[in-house]
Residue, then its C-alpha position, 0 to 999 in steps of 0.5 A: m058407847s052406852r055406860r055399860g058397853l064402856l064399864l064391861f070395856l074397863a073390866a075386860g081391859v083390866a081381867w086380861g092387863l093383870p095375867y102378865m103381873f101375876i104371872r110375874f109373880a106365881d113364876r117364883d113359886f110355881s112351875v109352868p105347867m102348874i100355873v097353867f093347870s091352875r088357871v085352865l082347872i079353874g076357868s073351866i069349873v067356873l066356864i062349863p056350868l055356864a055353857l051348860k046353861r046356855g046350852a052350847l057344851i054339848p054341841a061343842l062336844k060334838r064338835w071335839r077336833v075343832v076345840l082341840v085345834f083351839a085349845l093346843l093355839e090358844m092355851v096350851g101354846p101360848w099360855w105356856l110360852i108366856t108364862s116360860a118368857e116372864n120366867g127371868h127372860i122378859t118383863s111383863g110390859l114387853a110380854g103384853l105389848l107383844i101380844a097386841t100384835v094380835p090385830f095384825f096375824s089376824i090381817p092375813i089369817a082373815f084375808f087367805y083363810m077366812g077370805d075378808k077382802s075388806v082388810t085389804h083396805p089402804k088404812t088397814l095395810i098402814g096400820l100392819v105396817i106401822g105396827f110391826l114397824g112398831v115391834f122392829v124398833l123396840v127390839g132393834i132398839d132395846a137388843v142393843t141397850t139392855n140384855l134383851d133375849v131375842g129369842w123369847v121375844l120372838l117366842v112370845i109373838l109365835a103365842a101371839i100367832g096363836y092368839s089370831i089363828a084360834p078364833a079363825v079356826a073356830a069361827k070357820m070350822a064350828p059356826e054353829v057353837h057358841s064361844s063359850g062353849i068351846i073356850s070352857l071345854s077347851m080348858a077341860v081339855v089344857a088342865l087334863i093335858y097338863v095334870g101329869p107336869a104339873l102334879t109330877q112339879p108344882l115348884a118353881p126349882g129350890v121352892t119347899t113352900p109357896s109364899a102367899m103371894g104366889w096362892v093368890s096369884l094361882a087364884v087371881l089368874g084363874v078365877v080373875c084372868s081366866a074365867a070372870a075374863f072370859v065372861i065378861f067379854f062374853a057380855l062386852i061383845k053383846e054390848i058392843g058388838s065383836a069387832r069394837a070389843t076387840l078393841i081391848t088389846y090396846l087397853n090390856t097393853a096399857f095396863a100390863i106395862v104400867l102395873g110393871i112399872i109400878f109393882l114389879a120396879e120394871p124399866l120402862t126401856i128407850g125401845m118402849a118407849v119408842g116402839f109401843p105408840l107405834v104397836l098402838v096406832g098400827s093395831y087400830f087402824a089394823g084391827r078397825k073395819h073401814a068403809 
């Protein structure tokens, strides 16, 4: 990996490791619809001009059905689920770790939907087994030793499934459309979906005046974790390829857990300590292309 590639890799990992902490901060002052609306509104304002410059917006408009499906699976559902889950149900570090299961669900989707037979490599299958074992151990231990809300764990895993399906749908149904067009237009669609609930109830229950940290969190989630994260990721894919770029999932997870421990005083539970290495090892083998 070149020096530029390494810098982009680290920057993307940080940009997508930050959301989990700032969602927790934003949840204290704003409603879930307002947080999601702010993210996509800011993201679309930044990314739509870039998509226009690339000539990707008009082709995306022509494939609006694909854009709508992508928006529902990538943002409408997952961002509501993750933001709601972190609102007093699970820690930010655990949310980041559960999202690291995306490669596990991408494998069967690649095989059955995309027709990619290479995913049946023994190392890939071993990675799936190790990863699922890690999640099982994590949830099982923490369900016994802590007040872990298993229901919300499953809902965040559902968000991970959405993350794994959305890119496959876009790649198969609209391969000629650049991802910047689909993502930017999707953000605009999600903003339209959430604008009503966001303006009807913008603040969290009991909050009359949002804190400065709440406003900062909305800005960071929109500018850094949505708009800038995708711009950096596009550049990373161009530099090192899409397959290797997906490895930022592991950096995101580690970063989310460390930030949660340092800035949110979240505990490193026994389940996370045991399950985290298994999930990362499993994700590594499941997410790699094997000869």
